[in-house]
Each structure stands twice: as structure tokens, then as C-alpha cells.
N, C-alpha and C positions, 0 to 999 in steps of 0.2 A: 372203325371210323375214328379218326383223330381230329384235332383242331384244324380249322381252315379247310384246305382242299386236299388233305392227306388221308390216305386209306392204306391199310396193310392187309395183305391176303396171305393165307397159309393153308397148307394141306394137312388134314388130320392124319395122324400116324405116319407122317412123311416128313421130309426135310425141305419141302418147297416153301419159299418165303419171298414175298415181293413187297416193295414199297411203291405206292402210287401217289404221285404228287401232280395234281391237275390231270394232264393227259400223258404224263411221262411215267413209264413203268420201269423200275429198277429191280433187278434180281439181287437178293441178299443171301448171304451164306448163313444158314441156321447153325446154332451151336450144338444141336443134337440131331441124330438121325431120325428120331420120331418126335414130332411136336404134338403135345397133348393140350396145349392152350396158349393163348397169346393175350397179353394185356397192354393197353396204352394209357399213359397218364392223361387225365382230363385237362391238366394244366400245361403240358408240354408234349407236343406231337412227336418229339424225338426220343422220349423216354419210354422204353419198352421193357416188357418182361416176357420170357418164354418159360413154360413149364414142360419139363422133359420126363424121362423114365424115373420112377421113384419119387416124383414130385419135385425133383431138383430144379431150382429156379436159376435162370440166367438173365442178366440185365444188360441193357444197352442204353447209352445216353446220346447216341448220334444217329438214330433212325435205323439201326440194325446193321451197321457196318462192322462194328467191333462189339464183342460180347465178353462178359465176365461172369464166372460162376459165383453165385451168391448163396451164402449159408450152406446148409447140408440137405441131403435128401430126407424125405419123411420116412421112407422105408426102402428096402431093397427093391431094385427094379424087377417087375414081374408083369402081372396082367394089369397094366396101367390104362385108365380110361380117360380121365379128364382133370385138368388143372384150370380152375376158374379164378379170374382176378377181379378185384374191386376197382371199377373205373375211377372212383374218387380217391383211392389209395392203393396203388399197385403192389405195395408191400403186404397187403392183406390178400391171401389166396387160400383156396380150398382144393384139396386133391382127393380124387376118388379112384378106387381100385377094386379088384375082385377080393372077396372073402374078408379083407381087413376093413372095408367100409370107407371112411373118409378121415382126413387129417386137415387141420387148419393152422395157418401161421399169420401173425400180425406184424412180423418184423422181417419180412422178405426172405424167410426160410432159415433164419438163424435158429429158431426154435419151432417145433411142431407139437400140436396137441391132438390126440386122437378124439374124434367126435363120438358122442354117445347118442342113443335114441334111435339109431338106424336098425337095430335088431332087438327083438324081445326075448331072446334066449339067455340062459345063464352064462353061456359062452358065446358072446355076440359074434355073428358072422353075417356079412352083407356084401352084395355086389353093388357098387355105386357107379352107374354108367355115365350119368350126366350131373353137372352142377352149374349153378348160375347165381351170381350175386346181384342183388337189386341195385340199379343205378340211382334209384331214388333214396335208398336207405341201405348202407353197407351192412347193417346189422341183420338184414333179411336175406337169407340164403335158401335157395331151393335145391333139392336133390332128387334124383330119380334112380330107383334101383329095386333090388329084391332082398328082403329079409330071409336069409337062408335057413333060419331056425324055425320058420313058420311051418306047420304041418302041410299046408298047401301054399307053395311059394308063388305068390302073385306079385306083380309089379306094383310099385307105389310111388307117389310123390311125397316127399318130406319137406318140412319147413323149419327153419331155424330163425329165432329172433335175437340171438346173441352172437351173430357173426359167423356161425358154423361150429360152435362148441357143442351144442345140443340140438337135436332134431326131434320133431314129432310128425308121425304120418298124418297126412291131411287128405289124400286122394288115393283110392284103391282101384286097380284095374277091374273092369267089368264089361258086360256086353255093350253097354252104352258109353263106356269110357275106355276105349281100347288103347293099349300101349304096346310098345315093342322094346327090346333091349336097346338102349341108346336113344329113346325118345327125347328129342331136344327140348330145352326149356328156354322161353323168351320172357323175362320179366318186363312188365310195362315200365318204361323209363321214368314215368312221373307218379304212377300209382303203385306204391310198394306192396299193396295188398293183392295185386293181380299178377298172374303169370299165364302165358299162352303156351300151349303144346299142341301137337298135331299127330294125326295118324292117317295112313292111306295106302292104297295099292291099286293096280289096274283092274282088280276084280271088284273091289268094294267102293272105289272112289275115295275122296279125301274128306277129312273132317277137322275143322279148326275148333279147338276147345279152349275155354277160359276158366281158370279157377279163381274165385274171388274169396279171399279169406274173411272178408267182412260178413258175407252171407254163408260161407262154408259150402257153396254150391259150384258145380261144374256145368257150364252151358256149352252147347256144341252147335256148329253150323256146318252142314254138309255141302259138298260141291262135287262136280263130276270129274275133277282132275285126279291124278294118281297120287299126288302127295304135295305137301307144303314143306319146302326146304329152307325158307328164310322168312322172317317177319321184321318189318320196320314200322315204327309209329311216326306219323308226321309231326315235326316240331311245332307246326302251326295249329294242329288239331289233334287232341289226345284220343279222339275216337276214330281217326282215319288211319287205316292200316294199309301197308304195301306188302304183298305176298309174293314170294318166289315159288312158282308152281311147276310141277312136273307135267308136261303136256299130255293132253288126253289121248293122242294117237301114238304115244311112246310104246314100243314093244321090243 
């Protein structure tokens, strides 16, 4: 979502990209064959960033018509999962991948720093499937993945308070806190201490979970739908959520 009545849509791990202004949909040509993340400047709806293989960032200043490669890649293209952008500063991005964990840039990809704290082993290894930067505070970054050096590799959610340089595990997968590879993270747009995530299937129904860093607790709300694919918070009411649900009769 951008300023005014502009929205951008993109297909994960694909090249499909659209710009939607009001009721007009315009197809745009992506600069990469596999998009791993898209960012829009909060101050200019035409200023975009796309994260591609290896974390390579591409920039557009005209709403996605023309693109320029920016900086360098964080690592060689491989098992790339996510590039998350700071909506308050699109030059701040965090890139997650398999085995190597995550990397962060604060200058649009000119320099990258490998994140620490995602693995407890002497030779750190982590799969970081999802990342999200808080719209309320760009120093707060959430990550979801697996510490590959743990004896029992369970999925975890990690939190950074320094923009993605260092992380600490805050939530671990359990029977009451289920996760899957790629569990999406939705930071609350105004409460930097809260992040939403969800789990669901046609066998177990769906569950919306909220982690609150102030209390250190996860609360969950079950429903009979198969899953939650999107969450938006009302600009007029911080407690009102809009959910994108997978229908109950889907098979």
C-alpha cells in the first residue's frame, strides 16, 4: 500500500508485478525473474525497491516503469527466501536465505552486514524464511526461521532491536504455538512491540497468534477457516483487524 489511492501487487518467487491506481491496473515489468520482496517509500508512492536473488536491490522512481540495479548483492544467489524493506526508509532492508541466515543494509545495498544471533552454534547456520520491519520503529525487525545447529531443529521467531544487526529468539514452535516454514509475520503498524502470525489447515482450522514483547507471551485465537493469508489493521482503530481468510469449503 502506498500514498493516496496507489497499491502495488507482486507474486512471490515470480516476476508478476502490477501498479494499481484507483481502479486502474497497470502491468509493470519486474527487473528480476523472481521477486523476493517489494518496498514502497512512505513519502512518495512512485519510489519503489525490489529485492531479488542474492538480496540484490533494484530501484524505481517512476512507479515501476524503469528500474536501476542498486548496490551489490549480499551473497551469491541460492536458496533465497525474503527481502524485507523498512517503509520509513526503503534503503534499509533485511535479506533472509537458507543456511547463511540474514543480512542487513542501511544504504540501499551498497554495503551488507551479516546478522548475528540467529544460530547458537560455533559455526552459525540458520534458514531464515520470513522477515518484517516494524512500520512503527525501523529498529525493530522480526525474523522467522530455523537454527540449524540446534539438536532438535524447531522453528522460532527472532527479534532485533538494532535494525537487523543482531537477533534474539523470542518465540519457539510448540503444540500451542504451531509454525510452518515460511510462516508470515505482520508487525502491528503502531505498536512496535506486537507482531501477528498465523497457522492453519483444512484439518485443524486456523489460528491467529499475537506475540507481545512487553509481556513475552503469545496469545492465540482459533477459527474454523483453513488459514489466514493477510492481515491489515484499521487506521482508525488499532484493535480492529481485517483478515484475508481461506474459505472453509476449500478443497
